[in-house]
A tleap script that builds the chain and sets N, CA, C and O, in Angstrom:
source leaprc.protein.ff14SB
mol = sequence {
  NMET ARG HIE LEU PHE LEU ILE LEU LEU GLY
  LEU PHE ILE GLY ILE PHE GLY THR VAL MET
  ALA ILE SER ALA TRP GLN SER GLY ALA GLY
  PRO ASN VAL GLN ARG GLY ALA MET ALA VAL
  LEU ALA HIE HIE SER ALA ALA LEU ARG ALA
  ASP LEU GLU ALA GLY ARG CYS ALA ALA ALA
  THR VAL LEU PRO HIE ILE GLU ALA MET GLN
  ALA VAL ALA ALA HIE LEU GLU PRO MET PHE
  LEU PRO THR GLY ASP ASP ALA SER PHE GLU
  ARG GLU SER ARG ALA PHE ARG ASP VAL LEU
  ALA ALA ALA ARG GLY ILE GLY SER ASP ASP
  CYS SER ALA VAL ARG PRO VAL VAL GLY ASP
  VAL ASN ALA GLN CYS ARG SER CYS HIE GLN
  ILE PHE CARG
}
set mol.1.N position { 7.398 -43.192 -37.312 }
set mol.1.CA position { 7.017 -43.169 -35.916 }
set mol.1.C position { 7.748 -42.035 -35.180 }
set mol.1.O position { 7.164 -41.342 -34.347 }
set mol.2.N position { 8.998 -41.867 -35.497 }
set mol.2.CA position { 9.789 -40.831 -34.849 }
set mol.2.C position { 9.241 -39.436 -35.185 }
set mol.2.O position { 9.192 -38.567 -34.314 }
set mol.3.N position { 8.835 -39.220 -36.423 }
set mol.3.CA position { 8.292 -37.929 -36.843 }
set mol.3.C position { 6.955 -37.648 -36.150 }
set mol.3.O position { 6.681 -36.512 -35.764 }
set mol.4.N position { 6.138 -38.669 -35.997 }
set mol.4.CA position { 4.864 -38.518 -35.304 }
set mol.4.C position { 5.098 -38.115 -33.848 }
set mol.4.O position { 4.413 -37.237 -33.325 }
set mol.5.N position { 6.051 -38.747 -33.208 }
set mol.5.CA position { 6.390 -38.404 -31.828 }
set mol.5.C position { 6.847 -36.953 -31.719 }
set mol.5.O position { 6.421 -36.240 -30.811 }
set mol.6.N position { 7.701 -36.511 -32.625 }
set mol.6.CA position { 8.191 -35.131 -32.595 }
set mol.6.C position { 7.067 -34.124 -32.862 }
set mol.6.O position { 7.034 -33.055 -32.252 }
set mol.7.N position { 6.144 -34.466 -33.779 }
set mol.7.CA position { 4.998 -33.583 -34.047 }
set mol.7.C position { 4.112 -33.481 -32.807 }
set mol.7.O position { 3.687 -32.385 -32.441 }
set mol.8.N position { 3.831 -34.608 -32.160 }
set mol.8.CA position { 3.005 -34.595 -30.949 }
set mol.8.C position { 3.700 -33.837 -29.805 }
set mol.8.O position { 3.065 -33.091 -29.061 }
set mol.9.N position { 4.992 -34.045 -29.688 }
set mol.9.CA position { 5.749 -33.323 -28.668 }
set mol.9.C position { 5.703 -31.819 -28.936 }
set mol.9.O position { 5.524 -31.031 -28.007 }
set mol.10.N position { 5.861 -31.421 -30.181 }
set mol.10.CA position { 5.794 -30.006 -30.541 }
set mol.10.C position { 4.428 -29.412 -30.266 }
set mol.10.O position { 4.327 -28.285 -29.780 }
set mol.11.N position { 3.369 -30.158 -30.572 }
set mol.11.CA position { 2.009 -29.697 -30.280 }
set mol.11.C position { 1.798 -29.535 -28.772 }
set mol.11.O position { 1.222 -28.547 -28.317 }
set mol.12.N position { 2.272 -30.520 -28.009 }
set mol.12.CA position { 2.135 -30.455 -26.554 }
set mol.12.C position { 2.859 -29.231 -25.989 }
set mol.12.O position { 2.299 -28.506 -25.167 }
set mol.13.N position { 4.067 -29.005 -26.414 }
set mol.13.CA position { 4.844 -27.848 -25.934 }
set mol.13.C position { 4.172 -26.549 -26.359 }
set mol.13.O position { 4.125 -25.595 -25.582 }
set mol.14.N position { 3.658 -26.502 -27.571 }
set mol.14.CA position { 2.964 -25.306 -28.048 }
set mol.14.C position { 1.707 -25.013 -27.258 }
set mol.14.O position { 1.458 -23.865 -26.889 }
set mol.15.N position { 0.914 -26.032 -26.995 }
set mol.15.CA position { -0.319 -25.854 -26.206 }
set mol.15.C position { 0.030 -25.432 -24.789 }
set mol.15.O position { -0.593 -24.524 -24.240 }
set mol.16.N position { 1.017 -26.080 -24.197 }
set mol.16.CA position { 1.432 -25.739 -22.836 }
set mol.16.C position { 1.921 -24.291 -22.769 }
set mol.16.O position { 1.549 -23.552 -21.857 }
set mol.17.N position { 2.738 -23.892 -23.713 }
set mol.17.CA position { 3.236 -22.513 -23.741 }
set mol.17.C position { 2.122 -21.502 -23.937 }
set mol.17.O position { 2.146 -20.434 -23.325 }
set mol.18.N position { 1.158 -21.813 -24.771 }
set mol.18.CA position { 0.020 -20.915 -24.998 }
set mol.18.C position { -0.813 -20.766 -23.736 }
set mol.18.O position { -1.197 -19.653 -23.375 }
set mol.19.N position { -1.097 -21.869 -23.064 }
set mol.19.CA position { -1.873 -21.816 -21.826 }
set mol.19.C position { -1.144 -20.980 -20.772 }
set mol.19.O position { -1.769 -20.174 -20.083 }
set mol.20.N position { 0.152 -21.164 -20.644 }
set mol.20.CA position { 0.928 -20.390 -19.667 }
set mol.20.C position { 0.925 -18.910 -20.020 }
set mol.20.O position { 0.794 -18.072 -19.127 }
set mol.21.N position { 1.064 -18.567 -21.283 }
set mol.21.CA position { 1.069 -17.169 -21.703 }
set mol.21.C position { -0.281 -16.513 -21.450 }
set mol.21.O position { -0.340 -15.381 -20.971 }
set mol.22.N position { -1.362 -17.212 -21.767 }
set mol.22.CA position { -2.700 -16.662 -21.527 }
set mol.22.C position { -2.943 -16.494 -20.036 }
set mol.22.O position { -3.528 -15.495 -19.619 }
set mol.23.N position { -2.509 -17.441 -19.231 }
set mol.23.CA position { -2.673 -17.348 -17.776 }
set mol.23.C position { -1.926 -16.146 -17.217 }
set mol.23.O position { -2.464 -15.416 -16.385 }
set mol.24.N position { -0.708 -15.937 -17.658 }
set mol.24.CA position { 0.073 -14.788 -17.188 }
set mol.24.C position { -0.561 -13.485 -17.629 }
set mol.24.O position { -0.577 -12.519 -16.866 }
set mol.25.N position { -1.071 -13.438 -18.819 }
set mol.25.CA position { -1.696 -12.229 -19.341 }
set mol.25.C position { -2.965 -11.890 -18.569 }
set mol.25.O position { -3.209 -10.720 -18.274 }
set mol.26.N position { -3.778 -12.892 -18.238 }
set mol.26.CA position { -5.026 -12.658 -17.525 }
set mol.26.C position { -4.815 -12.331 -16.053 }
set mol.26.O position { -5.667 -11.685 -15.442 }
set mol.27.N position { -3.722 -12.754 -15.480 }
set mol.27.CA position { -3.495 -12.533 -14.050 }
set mol.27.C position { -3.069 -11.110 -13.738 }
set mol.27.O position { -2.959 -10.751 -12.565 }
set mol.28.N position { -2.831 -10.302 -14.733 }
set mol.28.CA position { -2.387 -8.942 -14.498 }
set mol.28.C position { -0.886 -8.820 -14.620 }
set mol.28.O position { -0.352 -7.711 -14.622 }
set mol.29.N position { -0.215 -9.910 -14.719 }
set mol.29.CA position { 1.221 -9.954 -14.972 }
set mol.29.C position { 2.007 -9.026 -14.076 }
set mol.29.O position { 2.699 -8.132 -14.563 }
set mol.30.N position { 1.914 -9.220 -12.797 }
set mol.30.CA position { 2.713 -8.416 -11.901 }
set mol.30.C position { 2.315 -8.631 -10.457 }
set mol.30.O position { 1.281 -9.241 -10.185 }
set mol.31.N position { 3.114 -8.144 -9.530 }
set mol.31.CA position { 2.794 -8.295 -8.117 }
set mol.31.C position { 1.621 -7.400 -7.736 }
set mol.31.O position { 1.325 -6.422 -8.422 }
set mol.32.N position { 0.976 -7.735 -6.665 }
set mol.32.CA position { -0.143 -6.937 -6.192 }
set mol.32.C position { 0.404 -5.763 -5.385 }
set mol.32.O position { 0.587 -5.855 -4.171 }
set mol.33.N position { 0.657 -4.681 -6.071 }
set mol.33.CA position { 1.275 -3.503 -5.468 }
set mol.33.C position { 0.351 -2.882 -4.426 }
set mol.33.O position { 0.815 -2.371 -3.406 }
set mol.34.N position { -0.952 -2.925 -4.679 }
set mol.34.CA position { -1.893 -2.322 -3.747 }
set mol.34.C position { -1.837 -3.000 -2.374 }
set mol.34.O position { -1.817 -2.324 -1.346 }
set mol.35.N position { -1.812 -4.313 -2.360 }
set mol.35.CA position { -1.736 -5.029 -1.071 }
set mol.35.C position { -0.426 -4.739 -0.363 }
set mol.35.O position { -0.388 -4.591 0.858 }
set mol.36.N position { 0.641 -4.660 -1.132 }
set mol.36.CA position { 1.941 -4.350 -0.541 }
set mol.36.C position { 1.953 -2.970 0.090 }
set mol.36.O position { 2.475 -2.792 1.190 }
set mol.37.N position { 1.381 -1.995 -0.598 }
set mol.37.CA position { 1.323 -0.627 -0.062 }
set mol.37.C position { 0.501 -0.587 1.213 }
set mol.37.O position { 0.895 0.054 2.188 }
set mol.38.N position { -0.631 -1.261 1.216 }
set mol.38.CA position { -1.482 -1.269 2.406 }
set mol.38.C position { -0.795 -2.013 3.556 }
set mol.38.O position { -0.957 -1.638 4.717 }
set mol.39.N position { -0.042 -3.046 3.245 }
set mol.39.CA position { 0.684 -3.769 4.298 }
set mol.39.C position { 1.738 -2.878 4.940 }
set mol.39.O position { 1.905 -2.897 6.159 }
set mol.40.N position { 2.446 -2.101 4.136 }
set mol.40.CA position { 3.463 -1.188 4.673 }
set mol.40.C position { 2.801 -0.119 5.537 }
set mol.40.O position { 3.268 0.173 6.638 }
set mol.41.N position { 1.712 0.463 5.037 }
set mol.41.CA position { 1.013 1.493 5.816 }
set mol.41.C position { 0.456 0.914 7.116 }
set mol.41.O position { 0.552 1.549 8.166 }
set mol.42.N position { -0.123 -0.280 7.054 }
set mol.42.CA position { -0.671 -0.913 8.253 }
set mol.42.C position { 0.436 -1.209 9.271 }
set mol.42.O position { 0.244 -1.025 10.473 }
set mol.43.N position { 1.578 -1.661 8.792 }
set mol.43.CA position { 2.697 -1.955 9.696 }
set mol.43.C position { 3.124 -0.691 10.452 }
set mol.43.O position { 3.271 -0.715 11.674 }
set mol.44.N position { 3.319 0.394 9.730 }
set mol.44.CA position { 3.795 1.614 10.379 }
set mol.44.C position { 2.723 2.256 11.255 }
set mol.44.O position { 3.038 2.863 12.278 }
set mol.45.N position { 1.483 2.125 10.864 }
set mol.45.CA position { 0.395 2.631 11.699 }
set mol.45.C position { 0.330 1.841 13.012 }
set mol.45.O position { 0.176 2.426 14.084 }
set mol.46.N position { 0.446 0.526 12.925 }
set mol.46.CA position { 0.450 -0.312 14.133 }
set mol.46.C position { 1.673 -0.018 14.996 }
set mol.46.O position { 1.581 -0.012 16.223 }
set mol.47.N position { 2.806 0.224 14.366 }
set mol.47.CA position { 4.015 0.548 15.125 }
set mol.47.C position { 3.856 1.878 15.853 }
set mol.47.O position { 4.311 2.025 16.987 }
set mol.48.N position { 3.217 2.838 15.211 }
set mol.48.CA position { 2.955 4.123 15.882 }
set mol.48.C position { 2.071 3.925 17.106 }
set mol.48.O position { 2.346 4.470 18.175 }
set mol.49.N position { 1.004 3.139 16.941 }
set mol.49.CA position { 0.110 2.878 18.077 }
set mol.49.C position { 0.844 2.159 19.197 }
set mol.49.O position { 0.660 2.482 20.370 }
set mol.50.N position { 1.683 1.176 18.839 }
set mol.50.CA position { 2.433 0.423 19.854 }
set mol.50.C position { 3.419 1.331 20.584 }
set mol.50.O position { 3.565 1.242 21.803 }
set mol.51.N position { 4.087 2.193 19.845 }
set mol.51.CA position { 5.021 3.134 20.475 }
set mol.51.C position { 4.278 4.070 21.421 }
set mol.51.O position { 4.758 4.363 22.516 }
set mol.52.N position { 3.121 4.531 21.001 }
set mol.52.CA position { 2.326 5.426 21.840 }
set mol.52.C position { 1.889 4.726 23.124 }
set mol.52.O position { 1.990 5.287 24.215 }
set mol.53.N position { 1.403 3.495 22.980 }
set mol.53.CA position { 0.958 2.737 24.158 }
set mol.53.C position { 2.109 2.420 25.104 }
set mol.53.O position { 1.915 2.334 26.317 }
set mol.54.N position { 3.305 2.245 24.552 }
set mol.54.CA position { 4.474 1.925 25.376 }
set mol.54.C position { 5.142 3.182 25.926 }
set mol.54.O position { 6.101 3.090 26.693 }
set mol.55.N position { 4.645 4.341 25.542 }
set mol.55.CA position { 5.223 5.587 26.037 }
set mol.55.C position { 6.490 6.002 25.321 }
set mol.55.O position { 7.238 6.848 25.813 }
set mol.56.N position { 6.737 5.412 24.161 }
set mol.56.CA position { 7.915 5.782 23.356 }
set mol.56.C position { 7.476 6.839 22.341 }
set mol.56.O position { 7.102 6.503 21.218 }
set mol.57.N position { 7.520 8.074 22.720 }
set mol.57.CA position { 6.970 9.152 21.895 }
set mol.57.C position { 8.023 10.141 21.414 }
set mol.57.O position { 7.680 11.216 20.921 }
set mol.58.N position { 9.281 9.797 21.547 }
set mol.58.CA position { 10.328 10.694 21.076 }
set mol.58.C position { 10.224 10.840 19.562 }
set mol.58.O position { 9.853 9.904 18.854 }
set mol.59.N position { 10.557 12.024 19.088 }
set mol.59.CA position { 10.498 12.283 17.644 }
set mol.59.C position { 11.351 11.287 16.870 }
set mol.59.O position { 10.986 10.891 15.764 }
set mol.60.N position { 12.475 10.882 17.433 }
set mol.60.CA position { 13.359 9.921 16.760 }
set mol.60.C position { 12.698 8.552 16.611 }
set mol.60.O position { 13.086 7.769 15.744 }
set mol.61.N position { 11.717 8.263 17.437 }
set mol.61.CA position { 10.992 6.998 17.351 }
set mol.61.C position { 9.797 7.114 16.419 }
set mol.61.O position { 9.516 6.196 15.648 }
set mol.62.N position { 9.098 8.231 16.485 }
set mol.62.CA position { 7.849 8.418 15.750 }
set mol.62.C position { 8.086 8.808 14.290 }
set mol.62.O position { 7.420 8.287 13.394 }
set mol.63.N position { 9.018 9.708 14.049 }
set mol.63.CA position { 9.200 10.247 12.700 }
set mol.63.C position { 9.587 9.219 11.633 }
set mol.63.O position { 9.132 9.355 10.497 }
set mol.64.N position { 10.388 8.213 11.927 }
set mol.64.CA position { 10.663 7.225 10.870 }
set mol.64.C position { 9.401 6.537 10.347 }
set mol.64.O position { 9.309 6.226 9.160 }
set mol.65.N position { 8.438 6.301 11.226 }
set mol.65.CA position { 7.176 5.695 10.786 }
set mol.65.C position { 6.385 6.675 9.917 }
set mol.65.O position { 5.825 6.294 8.889 }
set mol.66.N position { 6.346 7.919 10.335 }
set mol.66.CA position { 5.644 8.945 9.554 }
set mol.66.C position { 6.296 9.100 8.180 }
set mol.66.O position { 5.603 9.190 7.167 }
set mol.67.N position { 7.613 9.131 8.148 }
set mol.67.CA position { 8.326 9.303 6.878 }
set mol.67.C position { 8.112 8.109 5.941 }
set mol.67.O position { 7.977 8.288 4.731 }
set mol.68.N position { 8.082 6.914 6.488 }
set mol.68.CA position { 7.828 5.732 5.655 }
set mol.68.C position { 6.416 5.780 5.081 }
set mol.68.O position { 6.197 5.437 3.919 }
set mol.69.N position { 5.468 6.206 5.901 }
set mol.69.CA position { 4.097 6.325 5.420 }
set mol.69.C position { 3.992 7.413 4.348 }
set mol.69.O position { 3.244 7.266 3.382 }
set mol.70.N position { 4.738 8.499 4.521 }
set mol.70.CA position { 4.736 9.557 3.515 }
set mol.70.C position { 5.298 9.055 2.191 }
set mol.70.O position { 4.795 9.417 1.127 }
set mol.71.N position { 6.322 8.236 2.248 }
set mol.71.CA position { 6.924 7.709 1.023 }
set mol.71.C position { 5.914 6.874 0.240 }
set mol.71.O position { 5.859 6.959 -0.987 }
set mol.72.N position { 5.123 6.079 0.931 }
set mol.72.CA position { 4.092 5.283 0.257 }
set mol.72.C position { 2.959 6.186 -0.217 }
set mol.72.O position { 2.467 6.037 -1.335 }
set mol.73.N position { 2.547 7.124 0.634 }
set mol.73.CA position { 1.418 8.011 0.306 }
set mol.73.C position { 1.695 8.861 -0.925 }
set mol.73.O position { 0.764 9.250 -1.630 }
set mol.74.N position { 2.944 9.149 -1.187 }
set mol.74.CA position { 3.296 9.966 -2.350 }
set mol.74.C position { 2.978 9.253 -3.659 }
set mol.74.O position { 2.929 9.886 -4.714 }
set mol.75.N position { 2.763 7.946 -3.599 }
set mol.75.CA position { 2.548 7.167 -4.828 }
set mol.75.C position { 1.205 6.439 -4.835 }
set mol.75.O position { 1.045 5.462 -5.566 }
set mol.76.N position { 0.254 6.888 -4.049 }
set mol.76.CA position { -1.024 6.182 -3.986 }
set mol.76.C position { -1.786 6.214 -5.305 }
set mol.76.O position { -2.317 5.192 -5.739 }
set mol.77.N position { -1.845 7.384 -5.948 }
set mol.77.CA position { -2.619 7.476 -7.185 }
set mol.77.C position { -2.087 6.550 -8.279 }
set mol.77.O position { -2.876 5.827 -8.886 }
set mol.78.N position { -0.785 6.545 -8.553 }
set mol.78.CA position { -0.318 5.622 -9.601 }
set mol.78.C position { -0.570 4.151 -9.266 }
set mol.78.O position { -0.727 3.327 -10.167 }
set mol.79.N position { -0.610 3.819 -7.972 }
set mol.79.CA position { -0.812 2.427 -7.585 }
set mol.79.C position { -2.271 2.001 -7.664 }
set mol.79.O position { -2.557 0.843 -7.971 }
set mol.80.N position { -3.210 2.926 -7.390 }
set mol.80.CA position { -4.600 2.533 -7.233 }
set mol.80.C position { -5.542 3.006 -8.337 }
set mol.80.O position { -6.589 2.393 -8.551 }
set mol.81.N position { -5.200 4.065 -9.032 }
set mol.81.CA position { -6.121 4.573 -10.049 }
set mol.81.C position { -6.054 3.698 -11.293 }
set mol.81.O position { -4.982 3.184 -11.611 }
set mol.82.N position { -7.136 3.516 -11.993 }
set mol.82.CA position { -8.484 4.051 -11.799 }
set mol.82.C position { -9.270 3.249 -10.770 }
set mol.82.O position { -9.088 2.039 -10.633 }
set mol.83.N position { -10.140 3.939 -10.053 }
set mol.83.CA position { -10.936 3.312 -9.000 }
set mol.83.C position { -12.428 3.297 -9.302 }
set mol.83.O position { -13.182 2.561 -8.666 }
set mol.84.N position { -12.849 4.082 -10.240 }
set mol.84.CA position { -14.274 4.238 -10.501 }
set mol.84.C position { -14.756 5.577 -9.975 }
set mol.84.O position { -15.709 6.149 -10.503 }
set mol.85.N position { -14.101 6.078 -8.937 }
set mol.85.CA position { -14.387 7.411 -8.395 }
set mol.85.C position { -13.040 8.071 -8.117 }
set mol.85.O position { -12.651 8.276 -6.968 }
set mol.86.N position { -12.354 8.391 -9.185 }
set mol.86.CA position { -10.990 8.903 -9.077 }
set mol.86.C position { -10.906 10.209 -8.307 }
set mol.86.O position { -9.946 10.429 -7.569 }
set mol.87.N position { -11.906 11.087 -8.469 }
set mol.87.CA position { -11.871 12.380 -7.771 }
set mol.87.C position { -11.909 12.184 -6.261 }
set mol.87.O position { -11.181 12.855 -5.529 }
set mol.88.N position { -12.752 11.271 -5.792 }
set mol.88.CA position { -12.816 11.002 -4.346 }
set mol.88.C position { -11.519 10.383 -3.851 }
set mol.88.O position { -11.030 10.725 -2.775 }
set mol.89.N position { -10.964 9.470 -4.641 }
set mol.89.CA position { -9.713 8.847 -4.220 }
set mol.89.C position { -8.596 9.875 -4.145 }
set mol.89.O position { -7.810 9.873 -3.197 }
set mol.90.N position { -8.522 10.745 -5.129 }
set mol.90.CA position { -7.490 11.785 -5.111 }
set mol.90.C position { -7.677 12.719 -3.914 }
set mol.90.O position { -6.700 13.142 -3.296 }
set mol.91.N position { -8.921 13.038 -3.590 }
set mol.91.CA position { -9.203 13.896 -2.434 }
set mol.91.C position { -8.775 13.204 -1.132 }
set mol.91.O position { -8.154 13.826 -0.269 }
set mol.92.N position { -9.109 11.923 -1.000 }
set mol.92.CA position { -8.745 11.181 0.210 }
set mol.92.C position { -7.232 11.011 0.332 }
set mol.92.O position { -6.679 11.150 1.423 }
set mol.93.N position { -6.570 10.714 -0.766 }
set mol.93.CA position { -5.119 10.527 -0.687 }
set mol.93.C position { -4.412 11.856 -0.414 }
set mol.93.O position { -3.395 11.885 0.280 }
set mol.94.N position { -4.940 12.943 -0.950 }
set mol.94.CA position { -4.369 14.262 -0.663 }
set mol.94.C position { -4.547 14.592 0.824 }
set mol.94.O position { -3.635 15.117 1.463 }
set mol.95.N position { -5.722 14.281 1.364 }
set mol.95.CA position { -5.967 14.520 2.790 }
set mol.95.C position { -5.028 13.660 3.646 }
set mol.95.O position { -4.548 14.115 4.684 }
set mol.96.N position { -4.771 12.443 3.220 }
set mol.96.CA position { -3.848 11.570 3.951 }
set mol.96.C position { -2.439 12.154 3.945 }
set mol.96.O position { -1.763 12.176 4.973 }
set mol.97.N position { -2.005 12.624 2.787 }
set mol.97.CA position { -0.678 13.253 2.715 }
set mol.97.C position { -0.616 14.513 3.578 }
set mol.97.O position { 0.413 14.782 4.197 }
set mol.98.N position { -1.703 15.288 3.627 }
set mol.98.CA position { -1.739 16.491 4.465 }
set mol.98.C position { -1.626 16.141 5.948 }
set mol.98.O position { -0.928 16.815 6.705 }
set mol.99.N position { -2.323 15.081 6.349 }
set mol.99.CA position { -2.251 14.638 7.752 }
set mol.99.C position { -0.826 14.198 8.090 }
set mol.99.O position { -0.312 14.511 9.164 }
set mol.100.N position { -0.197 13.477 7.173 }
set mol.100.CA position { 1.173 13.020 7.421 }
set mol.100.C position { 2.151 14.193 7.432 }
set mol.100.O position { 3.105 14.192 8.210 }
set mol.101.N position { 1.926 15.194 6.577 }
set mol.101.CA position { 2.795 16.375 6.569 }
set mol.101.C position { 2.674 17.121 7.889 }
set mol.101.O position { 3.673 17.591 8.434 }
set mol.102.N position { 1.462 17.230 8.401 }
set mol.102.CA position { 1.263 17.888 9.698 }
set mol.102.C position { 1.915 17.074 10.816 }
set mol.102.O position { 2.428 17.634 11.785 }
set mol.103.N position { 1.890 15.760 10.673 }
set mol.103.CA position { 2.484 14.891 11.697 }
set mol.103.C position { 3.995 15.060 11.763 }
set mol.103.O position { 4.591 14.871 12.824 }
set mol.104.N position { 4.614 15.407 10.662 }
set mol.104.CA position { 6.070 15.609 10.678 }
set mol.104.C position { 6.456 16.796 11.542 }
set mol.104.O position { 7.609 16.922 11.953 }
set mol.105.N position { 5.497 17.664 11.818 }
set mol.105.CA position { 5.781 18.839 12.623 }
set mol.105.C position { 5.796 18.577 14.121 }
set mol.105.O position { 5.882 19.516 14.912 }
set mol.106.N position { 5.714 17.327 14.514 }
set mol.106.CA position { 5.741 17.004 15.943 }
set mol.106.C position { 7.092 17.440 16.493 }
set mol.106.O position { 8.137 16.933 16.087 }
set mol.107.N position { 7.053 18.374 17.408 }
set mol.107.CA position { 8.303 18.865 17.961 }
set mol.107.C position { 8.510 18.432 19.399 }
set mol.107.O position { 9.554 18.686 20.000 }
set mol.108.N position { 7.504 17.779 19.932 }
set mol.108.CA position { 7.551 17.417 21.336 }
set mol.108.C position { 7.755 15.914 21.483 }
set mol.108.O position { 7.310 15.125 20.649 }
set mol.109.N position { 8.433 15.537 22.557 }
set mol.109.CA position { 8.585 14.122 22.884 }
set mol.109.C position { 7.490 13.670 23.839 }
set mol.109.O position { 7.534 12.560 24.368 }
set mol.110.N position { 6.517 14.532 24.054 }
set mol.110.CA position { 5.419 14.264 24.973 }
set mol.110.C position { 4.338 13.453 24.255 }
set mol.110.O position { 3.909 13.822 23.162 }
set mol.111.N position { 3.905 12.368 24.856 }
set mol.111.CA position { 2.904 11.510 24.237 }
set mol.111.C position { 1.571 12.225 24.048 }
set mol.111.O position { 0.789 11.858 23.171 }
set mol.112.N position { 1.308 13.238 24.859 }
set mol.112.CA position { 0.052 13.973 24.688 }
set mol.112.C position { 0.050 14.760 23.379 }
set mol.112.O position { -1.020 15.105 22.877 }
set mol.113.N position { 1.206 15.048 22.823 }
set mol.113.CA position { 1.294 15.721 21.519 }
set mol.113.C position { 1.237 14.715 20.376 }
set mol.113.O position { 0.792 15.048 19.278 }
set mol.114.N position { 1.679 13.497 20.625 }
set mol.114.CA position { 1.712 12.472 19.587 }
set mol.114.C position { 0.349 11.802 19.426 }
set mol.114.O position { -0.028 11.412 18.321 }
set mol.115.N position { -0.390 11.668 20.530 }
set mol.115.CA position { -1.677 10.958 20.507 }
set mol.115.C position { -2.650 11.519 19.468 }
set mol.115.O position { -3.226 10.730 18.718 }
set mol.116.N position { -2.869 12.842 19.379 }
set mol.116.CA position { -3.810 13.337 18.369 }
set mol.116.C position { -3.318 13.104 16.933 }
set mol.116.O position { -4.120 12.909 16.020 }
set mol.117.N position { -2.011 13.125 16.750 }
set mol.117.CA position { -1.457 12.884 15.412 }
set mol.117.C position { -1.750 11.452 14.977 }
set mol.117.O position { -2.184 11.223 13.848 }
set mol.118.N position { -1.519 10.498 15.859 }
set mol.118.CA position { -1.799 9.097 15.555 }
set mol.118.C position { -3.297 8.920 15.307 }
set mol.118.O position { -3.701 8.170 14.419 }
set mol.119.N position { -4.108 9.608 16.091 }
set mol.119.CA position { -5.557 9.555 15.881 }
set mol.119.C position { -5.955 10.106 14.522 }
set mol.119.O position { -6.812 9.533 13.848 }
set mol.120.N position { -5.344 11.213 14.110 }
set mol.120.CA position { -5.647 11.794 12.799 }
set mol.120.C position { -5.247 10.857 11.662 }
set mol.120.O position { -5.987 10.710 10.689 }
set mol.121.N position { -4.085 10.227 11.781 }
set mol.121.CA position { -3.622 9.289 10.748 }
set mol.121.C position { -4.605 8.130 10.635 }
set mol.121.O position { -5.013 7.761 9.534 }
set mol.122.N position { -4.982 7.558 11.776 }
set mol.122.CA position { -5.912 6.425 11.765 }
set mol.122.C position { -7.288 6.835 11.253 }
set mol.122.O position { -7.939 6.067 10.544 }
set mol.123.N position { -7.734 8.031 11.602 }
set mol.123.CA position { -9.031 8.517 11.133 }
set mol.123.C position { -9.032 8.679 9.618 }
set mol.123.O position { -10.019 8.360 8.955 }
set mol.124.N position { -7.932 9.171 9.077 }
set mol.124.CA position { -7.866 9.341 7.622 }
set mol.124.C position { -7.822 7.989 6.918 }
set mol.124.O position { -8.405 7.828 5.846 }
set mol.125.N position { -7.141 7.026 7.506 }
set mol.125.CA position { -7.146 5.672 6.935 }
set mol.125.C position { -8.572 5.118 6.910 }
set mol.125.O position { -9.021 4.591 5.892 }
set mol.126.N position { -9.277 5.238 8.028 }
set mol.126.CA position { -10.654 4.746 8.098 }
set mol.126.C position { -11.545 5.447 7.086 }
set mol.126.O position { -12.382 4.811 6.445 }
set mol.127.N position { -11.370 6.747 6.939 }
set mol.127.CA position { -12.186 7.514 6.004 }
set mol.127.C position { -12.073 6.972 4.586 }
set mol.127.O position { -13.076 6.767 3.903 }
set mol.128.N position { -10.843 6.744 4.159 }
set mol.128.CA position { -10.630 6.239 2.801 }
set mol.128.C position { -11.149 4.816 2.665 }
set mol.128.O position { -11.757 4.476 1.650 }
set mol.129.N position { -10.921 3.988 3.663 }
set mol.129.CA position { -11.345 2.588 3.597 }
set mol.129.C position { -12.861 2.459 3.616 }
set mol.129.O position { -13.402 1.512 3.045 }
set mol.130.N position { -13.553 3.387 4.257 }
set mol.130.CA position { -15.025 3.332 4.246 }
set mol.130.C position { -15.559 3.554 2.839 }
set mol.130.O position { -16.601 3.011 2.473 }
set mol.131.N position { -14.850 4.345 2.055 }
set mol.131.CA position { -15.301 4.638 0.694 }
set mol.131.C position { -14.855 3.564 -0.291 }
set mol.131.O position { -15.635 3.156 -1.152 }
set mol.132.N position { -13.618 3.105 -0.176 }
set mol.132.CA position { -13.015 2.309 -1.243 }
set mol.132.C position { -12.780 0.847 -0.913 }
set mol.132.O position { -12.246 0.126 -1.755 }
set mol.133.N position { -13.143 0.381 0.243 }
set mol.133.CA position { -12.915 -1.026 0.541 }
set mol.133.C position { -14.042 -1.883 0.060 }
set mol.133.O position { -14.009 -3.101 0.232 }
savepdb mol mol.pdb
quit
């Protein structure tokens, strides 16, 4: 009786372990990096808009958001490829990085200089999302 119990227990543990391993393998086995990247970009984009609306347009306020977005944008291809249309994605991500690079050149604390930059960043986000969402 004791041996039968141990055999059944071993079978149960083996089946349970196999099911867990297959589940982990099928789930992609890792965090959803794409959602995390988009959440970071959305946060900083919203913060830029909020700063603009509140009249906080100093370079010291705006540039940290731009720099954080640049850090994420530098790694878009490894996070998202393959997409099915890799050439378009690479073109859109390159354009996004170009917009962010131009945004770093903001030398004025005047909101009238920051407004078009924020508009360009948001326009590039929309452009990519229209294709790949």
